N, C-alpha and C positions, 0 to 999 in steps of 0.2 A: 503494498501501501505506499504511496509517495506520503513524503512528508512533507506539508503544505507548507510555505511561507507566506505571512502578510506581508505589503509594501507599504510603509507611510512613507508620505511626500510632503514635508512640512516648508512653508514657507516660497518666496520667490524660486530659490535656485535649488532647492529640494525637487518644487514640482516638474520645472525646466528639464534635470536632468533624467525624471522619473519618466516624462513623458517620452524624452529619447529612447529610453531604455525599452519601453513598454512597445515602440514602435520596432526596434531591434530583436525583441522576442517574437513580435509578430511575424514578423519578416520570416525569423529563422525556423519556427514552426510554421509555417504556410498560412498563417490566419489574416484575412482578408481586416482592412481598417474597421470593418463592421462587427468583428469576430466574429466571422463566418470561416468554415475550412475551406478552402480554395480547391477545388477539385484536382489540382495535380499533388496535393498533399496525401500522407496516406498517414492511416493509426498508425497506433504498436510502436514506433520505430523511436520512440521519445517520452518524454514523461512530462506533457501540458499541467498534468492537474497541480504540480507543483505550486506552479504561479498562476494558473485561470482556473475557472471554475464554469460550466456548462448551467447556462440557463434551462429554463421547462425547455425552448424551442432550440435547443440543442446548440444557439453560438454561445462563441467562449466571452467571458467577462474576466477582467484581469482581478488577482485578490489583492486591491488596493483601494487605499484613503486615503484623498485628498484635501489636504487641509494648509488654510494659509487665514489671515488677518487682513487683507486686501485683495482685490478682485482679477486684477489685470491678468495675469500669468495663466488663471483657471479660466477666464473668460476666452484667452486664445486658445487655450487648449477645449474649451468647449464649442467654439467655432472653427474648427480645426477637422479634417476630413476623420480623424479617429475619435469625434465625437460621440458615437452610438457605442464605441466600444467600452464604456466605462459604465459602472451602476450609476445613476444619480442620485442614488439614499447615500453613497460613500464618498460626496462631496460634502464638505464644510466650509463654509466661508463666513467671517464674523460679519453681524447684521449691522453692525456701524462701517463697517469697512474702510477706517483708519490706518490696519498697519500698526505697526509695535514703532516704526520710526527707528528703526536702525538701534531700537534699546532692548538689552536683554533684560534688564527688568521689567520693563510693560510687556513684551513675548511673554516671561514666566508669569506675572500676573495676570494677565488676560488667560492664560494656558490653565491656572486655577480658575479662574471665575466661571471659563466656558468647559471642563472637566465633565462633568455629567453629560452633555451633548456630545461631544467629541467621544467617549468612552463606550455611552451607546451606539454606537457607529462601530467602534473596533469589538464590544463585546460580539454584536452581533457576527459580525464576517467573522469571528473567532469559533462561534458557536456552531456559524455554518461551516465548520472543517471538519474531515474524519478524523484525519490526525495529524494535528497543528504541533509544528515544530517550532517554531520561534517567528521571528520580525525582524523586516528589514528596514531600516530607517534611513530615507534619504535628505539631505541638511546640508548646511552651510552654519559655520561656528564665528562668523563675522557678524551677521546681520542682526534684526531683531526677533522675528518670528523662528524661522529654521534652530538659531541659537539659542533663544529664551524658551519658548514653547516648547521646540523640542527637549531642551532640558527638564522640563516640567513633564512632560510626557515619557519618557526615560522612565526617571524614577517612579513613577505610576506603573510602568511597564512591569519593573522589577517588584515592585509590591503587589499587584495583580495578578502576575504570571510567574510566580518565582522557580517554577521549573522550564520556562520555556527561553529559550536561546533569542539573545539579542543583538544582530549585528548591524552593524552601521555604515554608509559610504558617507564622508563626513567630506568636505569641502573645506580647505584652508583657505585664508585670504594670500593676495598676492604682498611678500613680504620687499619686496623691490620696489614697489611702488608708493608714492604718498596715496592713503584710503582717500576718500571723502566722508566717509566712517570714521570720526574723530573717535569715539568710545571701542572700537574695534578691539584694540587689547584689552579691555575691559569684557567685552564679550566672548571674546575667544578663550580668555584665562576661566570666568565662569561656566564656559561651555564644556572645558576638556575636564574640568573635575566631575562633571557628569559623567563626560566619556569613560574616565579612570573609574569610575565609582559603580557605574549602573550598566555599562555594556560588556557584551563578551567577545564580542572581535569589533574592532575599527580598522576599514579599509581607509587608509589616509590619501584624497586626492587634493593633490598641493599646487592649487593656480598659478604659483611661480613656475614649477615645472612645466603644467600644462602649456601655459603661456611660451615656454622658453620652446619646448618640442614643435608645438604650431609654427613659430618661427623658424626653428633652424631645421627640423627636419622634415616640414611639410613646406617650406617656404612661404608661409603665409603671412605677410610684416606686419598685418594687424586682426589679427585673427577674434573674430565674432562671440559672442556668445554660445550662437547656434553650433560654430566649430567644436568651441572646446568641448561644450555638452556632449557631442556627437563621439569626440575620443573619449568621454567618463563613459556613455554607452557600452562602447567596444568593449572598455575593462571590465564594467558593471555584468555584458551579457556573458562575457569569457570566463569570468570569475564563478559564473552560476552555472557553468554549462554541465559542470559534473551532476548537479543536482538536478538538470533536466534530461539526462541521457538515463535509456533502458538499462544499458549495461556499460560499464565500466574497466578499464584496464589500469593497474597501479604496478608503476614499476620503481625498484629502487634498489642500491647498493646494499641497505642495512634493513633489519627484521622489521618491518611495521607493517601498520594494516590501514586502511580507509576505505568506509563504507561511502554511498552515493548521498551521503545527505550531510547538513550542514554541519550536523556533530563530528563528522568522519572529517569534513575539512578542516574544522577547528584543533580537533586534538593534536595532530601529527605538529600542526602553526603554532598553539600556544600552550607550550609546557607549564608556564606560571602563570597564575591569572591575570594581575596586573599589568605584564608586557604584552598586550593583547593587540597593540597598533601596527600594523600591517602597511609596508608599501609594497608597490605593484611597476611591473616593467613589463610594455609589449613591442614584441617585433615580428616582421616588417610592418610599419604603418601600411595598411592596406591602401590609403591617398596616395603614395608615392610613387607613383607611375613610373619617375623616373627609374629606382632601384629594380623592376619588375624587367623592365628591359636589360638590363645588365650584371644580374644575380641569380644565381642557382640558391635556393634555400634548401639548406640540410638540417637533420634534429643536431647537429654538433655548433652548425653555422648560428643557430637559433638558440640554444641555450648558451652559447659561450657569449652572445650579445644580450641576453637578457641580464648578464653579470655586470655589463656596463654602466656604470653612473650615468651616463647620456642618454641611456633608454628609461630609466627612471622615472616613475610620476610625483615622487617627492625628490626636492629640493634641499637636499642637506650639507653642512657645513664639511668640507676636505681639508682632517686636521691628519698629518703624518706623524704625529707624535701619539696622537688618539689610538685606544687599541681597538677600536672596533669592531664587531664580527657579526656573522649568521648567527640565530638562534635556530631559525630552521628556513627551510625553502621548500614549495611547493610550486613545478612547473605543468602548466597545465598546455600538453601540445596538440593542436588540432593539424589532419592532415591525415592523408595515407601513410604510416608511419611504421615501417619494420621493427619489434621490439627490440631485436640485437643492436640495432642502430641507437636506441636509447642506453642500453647498457655501454658500449662502447664508450658513448659520448660522457656517461657516470664514471666511468673507471679514465678515463682521460682529465675532466676536471680535477676529481683526485690526484691524479700523477702529477698534475701540472699548480696543484692549488691554488687555484682560481678562484676559489672562496674560502676566505679564513672562519672556523667556527669554532664556537662556544668552548672554552677550556675545561668545561665543568659536567659536559655533558655527551650525547654520540653526536658525531656529524649527521643530522640529518633533514637528507635532500633527499626528495620524490618526485614522480614524474607521473602523471595522469593524462595517458593517451584518448582523446576526441576526436569524436570524427566531426568534421566542419557539415553545417547544415546543406542538404542537398538543393535547397531551393536559394540559397543564392551562390552569387558567383564570386570567385574568388581570384588575384592577379596573383597569389602564391601558393606555391604547392603544400609548404610549412606554414607555420606559423605559432607564436607561443607568447603564454602570459605567464611571469610569475609573481606569485604571490609570497613576499620573502617579510620575516620577522628577524628586523637588524638594529643593531644597539645602535645606529648611529641616528635613526630616527629622533634620538632625543635633542638632538641640535636644533630640530623645528620647534619642541617645548621651549629649549632655552631662548630662542629666539623672541618668540612668544611673553615669554616672563622679564626680558629685557625693556619689551617695547611696552608690557605694562608698568614696572619699575618708573621708566619714564615719567610719564603721566602721574602716576600713584603719589612720587616726590612731588610732584605741582600740585596735587589735591586738583586738578583740572577736570572739568565736565561732571563730575559729582553729584552738581544738582539734579541731574538728569534722571539718577538712579533712587536719589533721596524721596523723590516725589513719588515711590512707590511701595508698596506696603513691605517687601521684602526687606528692603533698608530703610527702613521709613526713622529705626531707634539708632541703627549704629552700622557699621559698614564690616561687620563680622563677618561675613558671607565673601568679601572681596578675601580678607586676610586668609581666609579658611581655605579660599581655592589655590592660593598663592602658595599654601604648605602642600598641599595635595600635589601641585603640580612637580613643585621643587623636591618633592618625594619620589615621585616616577620617574626623573632626570635623575635623581640619586641612583633609585634603584636600575636602571640601566645602565648606568657606568660601571656599579657593582659585577652588573651580568659581563663584563670582559673580563672580569678576573678570576682565579680559581677558587677564590672560597666564597663567592657568591652564595652556593647552598647554608652557609651558617650566617650570610648577612642578615641583620636585623633580629638575630633568634634574641638578644638580650630583650629585645623590643614586644614583639607579639607572636614570634614562632615558635613556643613553647605552649603548642595549644593543648597535648596533653602530654603529661609526666606523671610518672608513679613509683614510688620504691615498694615493691613484693615482699617480704618475707617468706621465704619456701616452706609454707606451712598446710595445710587445708582449711585453717581458720581464715584464707585469704580469698578461698575462694567466691566466685561470683560478684567481685566487685568490680562495680560500674561509677563510671563518673562520664562527665557530661564538657562538651567541648563548648564555649562562647562563639558567635558569629562575628569576624574580625572583618576587617577591610579589604583583605585579601582572599580570603575564601568565603562563599556561603555552605556554611555547615550546618548538619542537621543535629548529628548526636555523634560522640565514640563511646566506645563500649571496651571494657577489659575483663577477660576471664579466664583465669589459670586454671588449669584441672588440676583437681586433686590427688595425685599419685606421687609415687616415690620419685627423689631425687632420679636424674634431673628432672626438673619440672616444664611441662608442655604449655606454652603461653600461646594464645589464640587473641589478636586482636584483630577489632573491626571497627570500621568507619564506613559513615555514608557522607557523602557531600554531593553537591549539587555543579561540579566544574570535572569537565576529561582528563585532568592531568593533577599530579600530587607528586611530592618527593619527601624521601623518609631517611630516617639515617640509622635503621637500625632491622632493615630488611634483610632477611637469610633466603627466604624463598617468597613466593606470590601465588598465591594459587586465583585464579579467577571462580567467582560465585555461577550460579545458573544464571544468570544476567550478562554476566561478560566470561563470554567465551573466547573472548580474543585477549591476549596480552604480549606485551614486549618485557622484558628483565636486563637490563644492562647496568653492571656495576650496582649502584644506590639508587639510580635513575629508574624509574618505570611509568609509564602510561597506560592506559587504557582506552581502547575503542569500542562502545558497546553498539549495537544496533536498536538497541530500545530508546525511554525515554532518558532524558538527560540525569540520572539520578544515579549515582554509582555507590557500590558494597565493597569497600576492599576488604579483604582478608589476609591477614598475613601472621606467619607462624614461627615461634622462636624457640629454642630450650636455653635454660642455663639453669645450674646445680646452686643451692643453696639459697643466696641471697641474689634478686635479679632486678636492677635498674636500668631504667629505658625511659627514649623519650619519643613521641610521633613528632617532628615538626613538617608541617605543611606550608608549604612557600605561595 
């Protein structure tokens, strides 16, 4: 059964990139702008039900909710050839239509006031899904609606749907140019706090890099919003192609697993909960007709180019003295590809050390082979998208902190925020957001060092600690773990078996996240819910095919006295 995803489009930017995304999906699945399956399209070769559902008359409708506080963009969509594609009941426009004025606080406050009407739509759409896996949120972090109302909806989604995954496609502002939104640094930092604490996966779309690619690679002198959004829609469609395929082949040099659902996508890419910001790279760009005439695309050529900074959709600072590295990589290769070519390419990347990985875990690089849509002509035989978890993305957050500090030092433009309820009494929310983002930068920097697994343990990572005397009276001792900012934890339990030394101990814990680290695991046994697992040194993660609730069981033996801790990062 498909694991459905509901797409939430917020604000001008979110609705514009969402519109291009649905145009792309319709073309790939052979669906007309009216939602009718084209005569040339065939059933059963893809999974349309992940992002679409069928109405009573069997035409396809996106599982999408369109939200905005001002009408211009949504009116444009509803006057386009795709107007009949959407469910009109899933479109919400604020009655006063004044927007949020590029003010995070205004967008957040309006989201709070309008939450009942908005969540009536979201709840109805969720109830209509047979097997909902999660939500995809499209927005910008710089304006008012996408950042402010988007932040409020993110928080509420986490509270109302704690077992569902939340992935965002978040557009970061162009930091090379002077913005006409003077409070952009405040908006960005306040949104980054919510993306850190409430999202499971954030795909970063950096306007600085997107404009550079459009200018340098596509030779567009002054790229328009539509041209940039078309580039973004390509990233979104390829990154979701693994969810929309009936069959998927995964290749890797290292033992790991991936299912064609969102949790299967996230599990290998995000081994630690807070480091969930992904950068993307794509090659070759399909509109680059010059390259098509002189270049032969091969798997190795595509995979090598994906590792080049100029193909990355995030503009990060290049510091030769910094030890930045990859945490994990997933390449999605589209086209007619021989799996042996992939194995050879992976081997060559490893031999030539084209990618530097973290020193505290296994080098995680996976390749998903995906067929191209038969309904779209492509200029290239092979194309590829890289989803990468890289520590250098912290430089993007560091720049946001620097811009924030410049404004905050002068106490500039704060009167716009004090007008709203959330900042009426004080500005603590701004200060706390800065702390959260600074901690995120610090953790990414710590992830470049071999001692990362013990980083911050003195603060929050000793979640479960017990010293058990080796006597039968210690049997059935149970204790609970509190919820932390790093991990959504339900409970932990500890049960020693009262037998003669050496004593056998069973540690069990249920969490709502796909990856964990422990410092005492000697053996890992998958429970009934998790038939697949990987164990490498002290690192393991499980990729279940069920709901995102995980029951890990570990066994260890010790004699006389046993002291241990479970450290979950």
